[in-house]
PDB file of N, CA, C and O in Angstrom:
ATOM      1  N   UNK A   1      -9.168 -16.264  -7.252  1.00  0.00           N
ATOM      2  CA  UNK A   1      -8.079 -15.378  -7.395  1.00  0.00           C
ATOM      3  C   UNK A   1      -7.181 -15.510  -6.190  1.00  0.00           C
ATOM      4  O   UNK A   1      -7.637 -15.675  -5.059  1.00  0.00           O
ATOM      5  N   UNK A   2      -5.792 -15.427  -6.482  1.00  0.00           N
ATOM      6  CA  UNK A   2      -4.911 -15.595  -5.333  1.00  0.00           C
ATOM      7  C   UNK A   2      -4.663 -14.258  -4.562  1.00  0.00           C
ATOM      8  O   UNK A   2      -4.984 -13.162  -5.022  1.00  0.00           O
ATOM      9  N   UNK A   3      -4.039 -14.453  -3.299  1.00  0.00           N
ATOM     10  CA  UNK A   3      -3.929 -13.266  -2.491  1.00  0.00           C
ATOM     11  C   UNK A   3      -3.148 -12.169  -3.039  1.00  0.00           C
ATOM     12  O   UNK A   3      -3.531 -11.007  -2.904  1.00  0.00           O
ATOM     13  N   UNK A   4      -2.081 -12.470  -3.649  1.00  0.00           N
ATOM     14  CA  UNK A   4      -1.193 -11.482  -4.206  1.00  0.00           C
ATOM     15  C   UNK A   4      -2.003 -10.692  -5.267  1.00  0.00           C
ATOM     16  O   UNK A   4      -1.935  -9.464  -5.298  1.00  0.00           O
ATOM     17  N   UNK A   5      -2.696 -11.328  -6.051  1.00  0.00           N
ATOM     18  CA  UNK A   5      -3.465 -10.647  -7.116  1.00  0.00           C
ATOM     19  C   UNK A   5      -4.559  -9.697  -6.572  1.00  0.00           C
ATOM     20  O   UNK A   5      -4.823  -8.622  -7.111  1.00  0.00           O
ATOM     21  N   UNK A   6      -5.192 -10.183  -5.434  1.00  0.00           N
ATOM     22  CA  UNK A   6      -6.169  -9.425  -4.816  1.00  0.00           C
ATOM     23  C   UNK A   6      -5.499  -8.025  -4.242  1.00  0.00           C
ATOM     24  O   UNK A   6      -6.009  -6.913  -4.381  1.00  0.00           O
ATOM     25  N   UNK A   7      -4.328  -8.293  -3.611  1.00  0.00           N
ATOM     26  CA  UNK A   7      -3.658  -7.221  -2.998  1.00  0.00           C
ATOM     27  C   UNK A   7      -3.218  -6.232  -3.957  1.00  0.00           C
ATOM     28  O   UNK A   7      -3.315  -5.033  -3.697  1.00  0.00           O
ATOM     29  N   UNK A   8      -2.721  -6.674  -5.099  1.00  0.00           N
ATOM     30  CA  UNK A   8      -2.220  -5.860  -6.218  1.00  0.00           C
ATOM     31  C   UNK A   8      -3.405  -4.964  -6.833  1.00  0.00           C
ATOM     32  O   UNK A   8      -3.335  -3.745  -6.995  1.00  0.00           O
ATOM     33  N   UNK A   9      -4.493  -5.768  -7.143  1.00  0.00           N
ATOM     34  CA  UNK A   9      -5.620  -5.128  -7.702  1.00  0.00           C
ATOM     35  C   UNK A   9      -6.111  -3.947  -6.877  1.00  0.00           C
ATOM     36  O   UNK A   9      -6.248  -2.836  -7.389  1.00  0.00           O
ATOM     37  N   UNK A  10      -6.400  -4.216  -5.472  1.00  0.00           N
ATOM     38  CA  UNK A  10      -6.763  -3.203  -4.600  1.00  0.00           C
ATOM     39  C   UNK A  10      -5.954  -1.996  -4.531  1.00  0.00           C
ATOM     40  O   UNK A  10      -6.398  -0.849  -4.586  1.00  0.00           O
ATOM     41  N   UNK A  11      -4.530  -2.393  -4.387  1.00  0.00           N
ATOM     42  CA  UNK A  11      -3.554  -1.225  -4.251  1.00  0.00           C
ATOM     43  C   UNK A  11      -3.585  -0.327  -5.504  1.00  0.00           C
ATOM     44  O   UNK A  11      -3.494   0.897  -5.410  1.00  0.00           O
ATOM     45  N   UNK A  12      -3.712  -0.951  -6.639  1.00  0.00           N
ATOM     46  CA  UNK A  12      -3.829  -0.222  -7.908  1.00  0.00           C
ATOM     47  C   UNK A  12      -5.014   0.736  -7.931  1.00  0.00           C
ATOM     48  O   UNK A  12      -4.899   1.877  -8.378  1.00  0.00           O
ATOM     49  N   UNK A  13      -6.126   0.264  -7.453  1.00  0.00           N
ATOM     50  CA  UNK A  13      -7.360   1.238  -7.184  1.00  0.00           C
ATOM     51  C   UNK A  13      -7.127   2.242  -6.419  1.00  0.00           C
ATOM     52  O   UNK A  13      -7.581   3.345  -6.721  1.00  0.00           O
ATOM     53  N   UNK A  14      -6.344   2.049  -5.235  1.00  0.00           N
ATOM     54  CA  UNK A  14      -6.149   3.149  -4.218  1.00  0.00           C
ATOM     55  C   UNK A  14      -4.989   3.998  -4.617  1.00  0.00           C
ATOM     56  O   UNK A  14      -4.813   5.072  -4.041  1.00  0.00           O
ATOM     57  N   UNK A  15      -4.153   3.579  -5.598  1.00  0.00           N
ATOM     58  CA  UNK A  15      -3.172   4.571  -6.100  1.00  0.00           C
ATOM     59  C   UNK A  15      -3.735   5.950  -6.615  1.00  0.00           C
ATOM     60  O   UNK A  15      -3.035   6.962  -6.591  1.00  0.00           O
ATOM     61  N   UNK A  16      -4.876   5.947  -7.027  1.00  0.00           N
ATOM     62  CA  UNK A  16      -5.472   7.105  -7.574  1.00  0.00           C
ATOM     63  C   UNK A  16      -5.472   8.222  -6.520  1.00  0.00           C
ATOM     64  O   UNK A  16      -5.220   9.388  -6.823  1.00  0.00           O
ATOM     65  N   UNK A  17      -5.768   7.821  -5.253  1.00  0.00           N
ATOM     66  CA  UNK A  17      -5.895   8.793  -4.210  1.00  0.00           C
ATOM     67  C   UNK A  17      -4.391   9.462  -3.963  1.00  0.00           C
ATOM     68  O   UNK A  17      -4.258  10.670  -3.766  1.00  0.00           O
ATOM     69  N   UNK A  18      -3.451   8.678  -3.994  1.00  0.00           N
ATOM     70  CA  UNK A  18      -2.079   9.170  -3.785  1.00  0.00           C
ATOM     71  C   UNK A  18      -1.745   9.954  -4.887  1.00  0.00           C
ATOM     72  O   UNK A  18      -1.164  11.013  -4.651  1.00  0.00           O
ATOM     73  N   UNK A  19      -2.015   9.626  -6.154  1.00  0.00           N
ATOM     74  CA  UNK A  19      -1.635  10.385  -7.366  1.00  0.00           C
ATOM     75  C   UNK A  19      -2.425  11.675  -7.414  1.00  0.00           C
ATOM     76  O   UNK A  19      -1.918  12.638  -7.990  1.00  0.00           O
ATOM     77  N   UNK A  20      -3.554  11.776  -6.892  1.00  0.00           N
ATOM     78  CA  UNK A  20      -4.259  13.097  -6.717  1.00  0.00           C
ATOM     79  C   UNK A  20      -3.427  14.125  -5.815  1.00  0.00           C
ATOM     80  O   UNK A  20      -3.536  15.342  -5.966  1.00  0.00           O
ATOM     81  N   UNK A  21      -2.651  13.579  -4.937  1.00  0.00           N
ATOM     82  CA  UNK A  21      -1.790  14.382  -3.972  1.00  0.00           C
ATOM     83  C   UNK A  21      -0.405  14.583  -4.508  1.00  0.00           C
ATOM     84  O   UNK A  21       0.415  15.172  -3.804  1.00  0.00           O
ATOM     85  N   UNK A  22      -0.077  14.142  -5.698  1.00  0.00           N
ATOM     86  CA  UNK A  22       1.375  14.279  -6.315  1.00  0.00           C
ATOM     87  C   UNK A  22       2.162  13.150  -5.958  1.00  0.00           C
ATOM     88  O   UNK A  22       3.372  13.221  -6.175  1.00  0.00           O
ATOM     89  N   UNK A  23       1.670  12.084  -5.428  1.00  0.00           N
ATOM     90  CA  UNK A  23       2.419  10.927  -5.037  1.00  0.00           C
ATOM     91  C   UNK A  23       2.119   9.640  -5.769  1.00  0.00           C
ATOM     92  O   UNK A  23       1.392   9.719  -6.760  1.00  0.00           O
ATOM     93  N   UNK A  24       2.547   8.578  -5.434  1.00  0.00           N
ATOM     94  CA  UNK A  24       2.402   7.214  -5.998  1.00  0.00           C
ATOM     95  C   UNK A  24       2.862   6.215  -5.074  1.00  0.00           C
ATOM     96  O   UNK A  24       3.445   6.510  -4.031  1.00  0.00           O
ATOM     97  N   UNK A  25       2.595   4.958  -5.459  1.00  0.00           N
ATOM     98  CA  UNK A  25       3.271   3.828  -4.729  1.00  0.00           C
ATOM     99  C   UNK A  25       3.817   2.809  -5.659  1.00  0.00           C
ATOM    100  O   UNK A  25       3.408   2.793  -6.820  1.00  0.00           O
ATOM    101  N   UNK A  26       4.686   1.975  -5.259  1.00  0.00           N
ATOM    102  CA  UNK A  26       5.251   0.981  -6.041  1.00  0.00           C
ATOM    103  C   UNK A  26       5.223  -0.309  -5.183  1.00  0.00           C
ATOM    104  O   UNK A  26       5.684  -0.324  -4.041  1.00  0.00           O
ATOM    105  N   UNK A  27       4.713  -1.295  -5.724  1.00  0.00           N
ATOM    106  CA  UNK A  27       4.620  -2.693  -4.989  1.00  0.00           C
ATOM    107  C   UNK A  27       6.060  -3.239  -5.342  1.00  0.00           C
ATOM    108  O   UNK A  27       6.370  -3.599  -6.478  1.00  0.00           O
ATOM    109  N   UNK A  28       6.919  -3.265  -4.239  1.00  0.00           N
ATOM    110  CA  UNK A  28       8.236  -3.816  -4.499  1.00  0.00           C
ATOM    111  C   UNK A  28       8.165  -5.432  -4.588  1.00  0.00           C
ATOM    112  O   UNK A  28       8.689  -6.056  -5.511  1.00  0.00           O
ATOM    113  N   UNK A  29       7.472  -6.022  -3.547  1.00  0.00           N
ATOM    114  CA  UNK A  29       7.276  -7.427  -3.585  1.00  0.00           C
ATOM    115  C   UNK A  29       6.083  -7.769  -2.576  1.00  0.00           C
ATOM    116  O   UNK A  29       5.748  -7.033  -1.648  1.00  0.00           O
ATOM    117  N   UNK A  30       5.524  -8.928  -2.877  1.00  0.00           N
ATOM    118  CA  UNK A  30       4.636  -9.497  -1.840  1.00  0.00           C
ATOM    119  C   UNK A  30       5.038 -10.826  -1.523  1.00  0.00           C
ATOM    120  O   UNK A  30       5.229 -11.641  -2.425  1.00  0.00           O
ATOM    121  N   UNK A  31       5.194 -11.137  -0.240  1.00  0.00           N
ATOM    122  CA  UNK A  31       5.611 -12.458   0.342  1.00  0.00           C
ATOM    123  C   UNK A  31       4.559 -12.894   1.241  1.00  0.00           C
ATOM    124  O   UNK A  31       4.469 -12.429   2.377  1.00  0.00           O
ATOM    125  N   UNK A  32       3.735 -13.792   0.770  1.00  0.00           N
ATOM    126  CA  UNK A  32       2.540 -14.183   1.603  1.00  0.00           C
ATOM    127  C   UNK A  32       1.662 -13.142   2.018  1.00  0.00           C
ATOM    128  O   UNK A  32       0.905 -12.607   1.208  1.00  0.00           O
ATOM    129  N   UNK A  33       1.706 -12.806   3.244  1.00  0.00           N
ATOM    130  CA  UNK A  33       0.579 -11.704   3.674  1.00  0.00           C
ATOM    131  C   UNK A  33       1.368 -10.293   4.115  1.00  0.00           C
ATOM    132  O   UNK A  33       0.838  -9.418   4.799  1.00  0.00           O
ATOM    133  N   UNK A  34       2.677 -10.241   3.615  1.00  0.00           N
ATOM    134  CA  UNK A  34       3.480  -9.188   3.776  1.00  0.00           C
ATOM    135  C   UNK A  34       3.710  -8.500   2.617  1.00  0.00           C
ATOM    136  O   UNK A  34       4.187  -9.094   1.651  1.00  0.00           O
ATOM    137  N   UNK A  35       3.418  -7.233   2.564  1.00  0.00           N
ATOM    138  CA  UNK A  35       3.509  -6.437   1.304  1.00  0.00           C
ATOM    139  C   UNK A  35       4.525  -5.310   1.534  1.00  0.00           C
ATOM    140  O   UNK A  35       4.444  -4.478   2.438  1.00  0.00           O
ATOM    141  N   UNK A  36       5.459  -5.382   0.637  1.00  0.00           N
ATOM    142  CA  UNK A  36       6.560  -4.295   0.688  1.00  0.00           C
ATOM    143  C   UNK A  36       6.222  -3.194  -0.496  1.00  0.00           C
ATOM    144  O   UNK A  36       6.111  -3.471  -1.690  1.00  0.00           O
ATOM    145  N   UNK A  37       6.083  -1.878   0.098  1.00  0.00           N
ATOM    146  CA  UNK A  37       5.704  -0.824  -0.637  1.00  0.00           C
ATOM    147  C   UNK A  37       6.736   0.244  -0.651  1.00  0.00           C
ATOM    148  O   UNK A  37       7.403   0.430   0.367  1.00  0.00           O
ATOM    149  N   UNK A  38       6.928   0.972  -1.732  1.00  0.00           N
ATOM    150  CA  UNK A  38       7.829   2.203  -1.789  1.00  0.00           C
ATOM    151  C   UNK A  38       6.953   3.344  -2.215  1.00  0.00           C
ATOM    152  O   UNK A  38       6.376   3.298  -3.302  1.00  0.00           O
ATOM    153  N   UNK A  39       6.813   4.508  -1.291  1.00  0.00           N
ATOM    154  CA  UNK A  39       6.151   5.662  -1.755  1.00  0.00           C
ATOM    155  C   UNK A  39       6.974   6.489  -2.692  1.00  0.00           C
ATOM    156  O   UNK A  39       8.203   6.514  -2.621  1.00  0.00           O
ATOM    157  N   UNK A  40       6.277   7.170  -3.577  1.00  0.00           N
ATOM    158  CA  UNK A  40       7.018   8.003  -4.530  1.00  0.00           C
ATOM    159  C   UNK A  40       6.424   9.400  -4.612  1.00  0.00           C
ATOM    160  O   UNK A  40       5.364   9.706  -4.067  1.00  0.00           O
ATOM    161  N   UNK A  41       7.174  10.223  -5.328  1.00  0.00           N
ATOM    162  CA  UNK A  41       6.690  11.615  -5.386  1.00  0.00           C
ATOM    163  C   UNK A  41       6.425  12.294  -4.070  1.00  0.00           C
ATOM    164  O   UNK A  41       7.176  12.067  -3.122  1.00  0.00           O
ATOM    165  N   UNK A  42       5.391  13.121  -3.952  1.00  0.00           N
ATOM    166  CA  UNK A  42       5.197  13.864  -2.770  1.00  0.00           C
ATOM    167  C   UNK A  42       4.889  12.862  -1.579  1.00  0.00           C
ATOM    168  O   UNK A  42       5.070  13.258  -0.428  1.00  0.00           O
ATOM    169  N   UNK A  43       4.461  11.664  -1.804  1.00  0.00           N
ATOM    170  CA  UNK A  43       4.198  10.729  -0.687  1.00  0.00           C
ATOM    171  C   UNK A  43       5.600  10.136  -0.082  1.00  0.00           C
ATOM    172  O   UNK A  43       5.688   9.677   1.057  1.00  0.00           O
ATOM    173  N   UNK A  44       6.510  10.203  -0.865  1.00  0.00           N
ATOM    174  CA  UNK A  44       7.901   9.580  -0.453  1.00  0.00           C
ATOM    175  C   UNK A  44       8.622  10.316   0.566  1.00  0.00           C
ATOM    176  O   UNK A  44       9.412   9.743   1.317  1.00  0.00           O
ATOM    177  N   UNK A  45       8.360  11.704   0.634  1.00  0.00           N
ATOM    178  CA  UNK A  45       8.980  12.540   1.654  1.00  0.00           C
ATOM    179  C   UNK A  45       7.896  13.160   2.646  1.00  0.00           C
ATOM    180  O   UNK A  45       8.240  13.999   3.479  1.00  0.00           O
ATOM    181  N   UNK A  46       6.581  12.725   2.536  1.00  0.00           N
ATOM    182  CA  UNK A  46       5.605  13.144   3.389  1.00  0.00           C
ATOM    183  C   UNK A  46       5.882  12.750   4.846  1.00  0.00           C
ATOM    184  O   UNK A  46       6.246  11.602   5.103  1.00  0.00           O
ATOM    185  N   UNK A  47       5.723  13.644   5.777  1.00  0.00           N
ATOM    186  CA  UNK A  47       5.794  13.175   7.134  1.00  0.00           C
ATOM    187  C   UNK A  47       4.727  12.349   7.662  1.00  0.00           C
ATOM    188  O   UNK A  47       4.795  11.769   8.746  1.00  0.00           O
ATOM    189  N   UNK A  48       3.655  12.306   6.803  1.00  0.00           N
ATOM    190  CA  UNK A  48       2.555  11.374   7.265  1.00  0.00           C
ATOM    191  C   UNK A  48       2.580  10.047   6.433  1.00  0.00           C
ATOM    192  O   UNK A  48       1.571   9.346   6.362  1.00  0.00           O
ATOM    193  N   UNK A  49       3.711   9.724   5.826  1.00  0.00           N
ATOM    194  CA  UNK A  49       3.840   8.440   5.057  1.00  0.00           C
ATOM    195  C   UNK A  49       3.544   7.246   5.825  1.00  0.00           C
ATOM    196  O   UNK A  49       2.816   6.413   5.285  1.00  0.00           O
ATOM    197  N   UNK A  50       4.023   6.997   7.104  1.00  0.00           N
ATOM    198  CA  UNK A  50       3.748   5.981   7.859  1.00  0.00           C
ATOM    199  C   UNK A  50       2.258   5.843   8.233  1.00  0.00           C
ATOM    200  O   UNK A  50       1.724   4.737   8.324  1.00  0.00           O
ATOM    201  N   UNK A  51       1.628   6.966   8.440  1.00  0.00           N
ATOM    202  CA  UNK A  51       0.224   6.887   8.773  1.00  0.00           C
ATOM    203  C   UNK A  51      -0.679   6.600   7.550  1.00  0.00           C
ATOM    204  O   UNK A  51      -1.810   6.138   7.700  1.00  0.00           O
ATOM    205  N   UNK A  52      -0.143   6.892   6.303  1.00  0.00           N
ATOM    206  CA  UNK A  52      -0.762   6.668   5.084  1.00  0.00           C
ATOM    207  C   UNK A  52      -0.679   5.041   4.801  1.00  0.00           C
ATOM    208  O   UNK A  52      -1.642   4.395   4.387  1.00  0.00           O
ATOM    209  N   UNK A  53       0.482   4.538   5.058  1.00  0.00           N
ATOM    210  CA  UNK A  53       0.625   3.059   4.965  1.00  0.00           C
ATOM    211  C   UNK A  53      -0.170   2.259   5.976  1.00  0.00           C
ATOM    212  O   UNK A  53      -0.996   1.434   5.585  1.00  0.00           O
ATOM    213  N   UNK A  54       0.057   2.479   7.287  1.00  0.00           N
ATOM    214  CA  UNK A  54      -0.475   1.745   8.386  1.00  0.00           C
ATOM    215  C   UNK A  54      -2.029   1.914   8.494  1.00  0.00           C
ATOM    216  O   UNK A  54      -2.789   0.951   8.386  1.00  0.00           O
ATOM    217  N   UNK A  55      -2.420   3.093   8.696  1.00  0.00           N
ATOM    218  CA  UNK A  55      -3.821   3.573   9.108  1.00  0.00           C
ATOM    219  C   UNK A  55      -4.640   3.631   7.834  1.00  0.00           C
ATOM    220  O   UNK A  55      -5.869   3.573   7.886  1.00  0.00           O
ATOM    221  N   UNK A  56      -3.971   3.747   6.674  1.00  0.00           N
ATOM    222  CA  UNK A  56      -4.809   3.849   5.473  1.00  0.00           C
ATOM    223  C   UNK A  56      -4.777   2.631   4.658  1.00  0.00           C
ATOM    224  O   UNK A  56      -5.754   1.883   4.706  1.00  0.00           O
ATOM    225  N   UNK A  57      -3.730   2.329   3.884  1.00  0.00           N
ATOM    226  CA  UNK A  57      -3.608   1.301   2.858  1.00  0.00           C
ATOM    227  C   UNK A  57      -3.736  -0.069   3.666  1.00  0.00           C
ATOM    228  O   UNK A  57      -4.570  -0.923   3.362  1.00  0.00           O
ATOM    229  N   UNK A  58      -2.856  -0.200   4.698  1.00  0.00           N
ATOM    230  CA  UNK A  58      -2.880  -1.496   5.497  1.00  0.00           C
ATOM    231  C   UNK A  58      -4.364  -1.946   6.035  1.00  0.00           C
ATOM    232  O   UNK A  58      -4.836  -3.072   5.881  1.00  0.00           O
ATOM    233  N   UNK A  59      -4.982  -0.889   6.670  1.00  0.00           N
ATOM    234  CA  UNK A  59      -6.244  -0.935   7.207  1.00  0.00           C
ATOM    235  C   UNK A  59      -7.211  -1.420   6.292  1.00  0.00           C
ATOM    236  O   UNK A  59      -7.971  -2.333   6.614  1.00  0.00           O
ATOM    237  N   UNK A  60      -7.246  -0.835   5.080  1.00  0.00           N
ATOM    238  CA  UNK A  60      -7.994  -1.237   4.014  1.00  0.00           C
ATOM    239  C   UNK A  60      -8.015  -2.569   3.614  1.00  0.00           C
ATOM    240  O   UNK A  60      -9.050  -3.233   3.552  1.00  0.00           O
ATOM    241  N   UNK A  61      -6.635  -3.080   3.276  1.00  0.00           N
ATOM    242  CA  UNK A  61      -6.317  -4.483   2.908  1.00  0.00           C
ATOM    243  C   UNK A  61      -6.942  -5.440   3.891  1.00  0.00           C
ATOM    244  O   UNK A  61      -7.637  -6.402   3.566  1.00  0.00           O
ATOM    245  N   UNK A  62      -6.572  -5.020   5.364  1.00  0.00           N
ATOM    246  CA  UNK A  62      -6.966  -5.949   6.269  1.00  0.00           C
ATOM    247  C   UNK A  62      -8.486  -6.145   6.344  1.00  0.00           C
ATOM    248  O   UNK A  62      -8.988  -7.260   6.488  1.00  0.00           O
ATOM    249  N   UNK A  63      -9.226  -4.967   6.235  1.00  0.00           N
ATOM    250  CA  UNK A  63     -10.659  -5.001   6.231  1.00  0.00           C
ATOM    251  C   UNK A  63     -11.226  -5.828   5.147  1.00  0.00           C
ATOM    252  O   UNK A  63     -12.132  -6.643   5.326  1.00  0.00           O
ATOM    253  N   UNK A  64     -10.623  -5.571   3.951  1.00  0.00           N
ATOM    254  CA  UNK A  64     -11.325  -6.050   2.714  1.00  0.00           C
ATOM    255  C   UNK A  64     -10.873  -7.423   2.230  1.00  0.00           C
ATOM    256  O   UNK A  64     -11.617  -8.163   1.586  1.00  0.00           O
ATOM    257  N   UNK A  65      -9.614  -7.733   2.571  1.00  0.00           N
ATOM    258  CA  UNK A  65      -8.993  -8.979   1.957  1.00  0.00           C
ATOM    259  C   UNK A  65      -8.453 -10.018   3.007  1.00  0.00           C
ATOM    260  O   UNK A  65      -8.740 -11.206   2.856  1.00  0.00           O
ATOM    261  N   UNK A  66      -7.688  -9.611   4.059  1.00  0.00           N
ATOM    262  CA  UNK A  66      -7.173 -10.479   5.038  1.00  0.00           C
ATOM    263  C   UNK A  66      -6.660  -9.715   6.162  1.00  0.00           C
ATOM    264  O   UNK A  66      -5.815  -8.832   6.014  1.00  0.00           O
ATOM    265  N   UNK A  67      -7.241 -10.098   7.475  1.00  0.00           N
ATOM    266  CA  UNK A  67      -6.869  -9.350   8.656  1.00  0.00           C
ATOM    267  C   UNK A  67      -5.339  -9.442   9.041  1.00  0.00           C
ATOM    268  O   UNK A  67      -4.836  -8.687   9.873  1.00  0.00           O
ATOM    269  N   UNK A  68      -4.603 -10.474   8.338  1.00  0.00           N
ATOM    270  CA  UNK A  68      -3.236 -10.675   8.687  1.00  0.00           C
ATOM    271  C   UNK A  68      -2.257  -9.844   7.902  1.00  0.00           C
ATOM    272  O   UNK A  68      -1.082  -9.788   8.265  1.00  0.00           O
ATOM    273  N   UNK A  69      -2.711  -9.165   6.787  1.00  0.00           N
ATOM    274  CA  UNK A  69      -1.897  -8.520   5.923  1.00  0.00           C
ATOM    275  C   UNK A  69      -1.028  -7.416   6.598  1.00  0.00           C
ATOM    276  O   UNK A  69      -1.501  -6.599   7.387  1.00  0.00           O
ATOM    277  N   UNK A  70       0.187  -7.455   6.251  1.00  0.00           N
ATOM    278  CA  UNK A  70       0.983  -6.256   6.932  1.00  0.00           C
ATOM    279  C   UNK A  70       1.759  -5.591   5.779  1.00  0.00           C
ATOM    280  O   UNK A  70       2.210  -6.246   4.839  1.00  0.00           O
ATOM    281  N   UNK A  71       1.896  -4.214   5.903  1.00  0.00           N
ATOM    282  CA  UNK A  71       2.737  -3.345   4.969  1.00  0.00           C
ATOM    283  C   UNK A  71       3.861  -2.998   5.652  1.00  0.00           C
ATOM    284  O   UNK A  71       3.855  -2.592   6.815  1.00  0.00           O
ATOM    285  N   UNK A  72       5.000  -3.169   4.847  1.00  0.00           N
ATOM    286  CA  UNK A  72       6.388  -2.612   5.246  1.00  0.00           C
ATOM    287  C   UNK A  72       6.655  -1.582   4.294  1.00  0.00           C
ATOM    288  O   UNK A  72       6.258  -1.644   3.131  1.00  0.00           O
ATOM    289  N   UNK A  73       7.371  -0.563   4.800  1.00  0.00           N
ATOM    290  CA  UNK A  73       7.672   0.539   3.740  1.00  0.00           C
ATOM    291  C   UNK A  73       9.163   0.244   3.337  1.00  0.00           C
ATOM    292  O   UNK A  73       9.954  -0.096   4.217  1.00  0.00           O
ATOM    293  N   UNK A  74       9.534   0.354   2.132  1.00  0.00           N
ATOM    294  CA  UNK A  74      10.727   0.185   1.559  1.00  0.00           C
ATOM    295  C   UNK A  74      11.145   1.615   1.167  1.00  0.00           C
ATOM    296  O   UNK A  74      10.434   2.307   0.437  1.00  0.00           O
ATOM    297  N   UNK A  75      12.347   2.049   1.684  1.00  0.00           N
ATOM    298  CA  UNK A  75      12.898   3.302   1.263  1.00  0.00           C
ATOM    299  C   UNK A  75      13.706   3.229   0.075  1.00  0.00           C
ATOM    300  O   UNK A  75      14.231   4.247  -0.377  1.00  0.00           O
TER     301      UNK A  75
END
């Protein structure tokens, strides 16, 4: 399984947590180990959005898939 597929599959599993809080995520693009995400709904305007991306989603992807993965937020 290629890296982009692993990242996409894992993010789709994690979306449930965001959806439970009235939000969601959109994968804008994946370039190598850089993932561009857009947060939607309640997550889009949440003051903790950066923490959600960096200390939540990015940390999980780094721990479970590849330590060099980076998430960039797309507004």
